[in-house]
C-alpha positions as CSV (number, residue, x, y, z in Angstrom):
1,M,96.1,99.7,129.0
2,K,97.9,98.1,125.8
3,I,99.9,100.1,122.9
4,K,101.2,99.0,119.7
5,F,103.5,101.7,118.0
6,S,102.3,101.8,114.0
7,P,106.0,102.4,112.8
8,Q,105.8,105.6,109.7
9,I,109.5,106.2,108.2
10,S,109.6,109.7,108.6
11,D,112.7,111.7,110.2
12,N,110.3,113.3,112.7
13,K,110.4,112.1,116.0
14,I,107.5,111.8,118.4
15,Q,107.1,111.0,122.1
16,Y,104.2,109.4,124.6
17,S,104.4,109.1,128.2
18,F,101.2,107.2,129.9
19,D,98.8,107.8,132.9
20,S,96.6,105.8,133.6
21,E,94.6,105.8,130.5
22,K,95.6,109.2,129.2
23,I,98.2,109.5,126.9
24,T,100.4,112.8,126.1
25,A,102.0,113.2,122.6
26,V,104.8,115.8,122.5
27,Y,105.9,116.2,118.7
28,N,108.4,119.4,117.7
29,G,107.8,120.9,121.4
30,L,103.8,120.9,120.9
31,S,102.6,118.8,123.8
32,E,98.8,117.3,123.6
33,S,97.0,114.8,126.2
34,F,94.1,112.5,125.0
35,D,91.7,111.0,127.8
36,L,90.3,107.8,126.9
37,S,88.9,106.7,130.3
38,M,85.4,107.5,128.9
39,L,85.8,104.8,126.0
40,D,83.7,102.2,126.8
41,G,84.1,99.6,123.9
42,A,83.7,101.9,120.9
43,F,85.8,101.8,118.5
44,I,87.7,105.0,117.1
45,Q,89.4,104.7,113.6
46,L,91.1,108.0,112.0
47,I,89.5,108.5,108.3
48,T,92.1,112.0,108.0
49,D,93.8,113.8,110.3
50,E,90.8,116.2,111.0
51,Q,88.3,113.3,111.1
52,L,87.3,110.3,113.3
53,L,84.7,107.2,112.1
54,T,82.7,107.0,115.4
55,Q,82.3,107.8,118.8
56,M,83.5,111.6,118.5
57,Q,82.0,112.2,122.2
58,Y,84.3,110.1,124.2
59,F,87.6,111.8,122.6
60,K,88.4,115.2,123.4
61,T,91.4,116.8,121.3
62,N,92.6,120.4,121.5
63,E,93.8,119.8,118.1
64,I,97.4,121.3,119.2
65,L,99.5,118.8,117.1
66,P,99.7,119.0,113.4
67,F,98.1,115.6,112.9
68,M,96.3,113.0,115.1
69,P,98.7,110.5,116.5
70,I,96.2,108.1,117.5
71,I,95.4,105.4,114.8
72,N,92.7,103.7,116.9
73,A,91.7,102.4,120.3
74,N,89.1,100.5,121.6
75,R,88.5,98.6,124.4
76,I,88.5,94.8,124.6
77,D,87.6,92.6,127.6
78,G,87.7,96.0,129.6
79,I,91.8,96.5,128.4
80,L,92.3,99.5,126.7
81,C,94.1,98.7,123.4
82,V,95.3,102.1,121.4
83,E,97.6,102.3,118.3
84,L,99.6,104.6,118.1
85,I,101.9,106.8,115.5
86,N,105.5,105.6,115.6
87,F,108.1,107.7,113.4
88,I,111.3,105.3,112.2
89,S,114.4,105.8,110.0
90,L,114.8,103.9,107.2
91,D,117.4,102.1,109.0
92,A,115.3,101.5,112.0
93,S,115.6,97.7,113.7
94,E,113.5,94.9,113.1
95,E,111.7,95.8,116.5
96,E,111.0,99.2,115.5
97,K,109.4,97.5,111.9
98,Y,107.6,94.7,113.5
99,P,106.2,95.8,116.6
100,D,104.2,93.7,119.3
101,W,101.6,95.1,121.6
102,I,102.8,96.4,124.9
103,I,101.3,96.6,128.5
104,I,101.4,99.7,130.3
105,N,100.4,100.1,133.8
């Protein structure tokens, strides 16, 4: 799986953990997991915190978090690529402001 953290300036903090193609997000003591293993090339894009553009049946959420941490996800040549919200401060490092894709095993 490839992950890219999309920087959003905020005092909030979010943490992620990864297990195969399952992503768990922890925000303000709330934890929600997202299983993307069924995503087969479909593209998911956030419209608002409540709506996803396509392939909703592949994406399960319990709506525990007050926002959707996944911005988009797609499978390219068999590799799951996911862009996630990442809260950063105004004085964040250049690496945090301009992140590259990282590989998660």
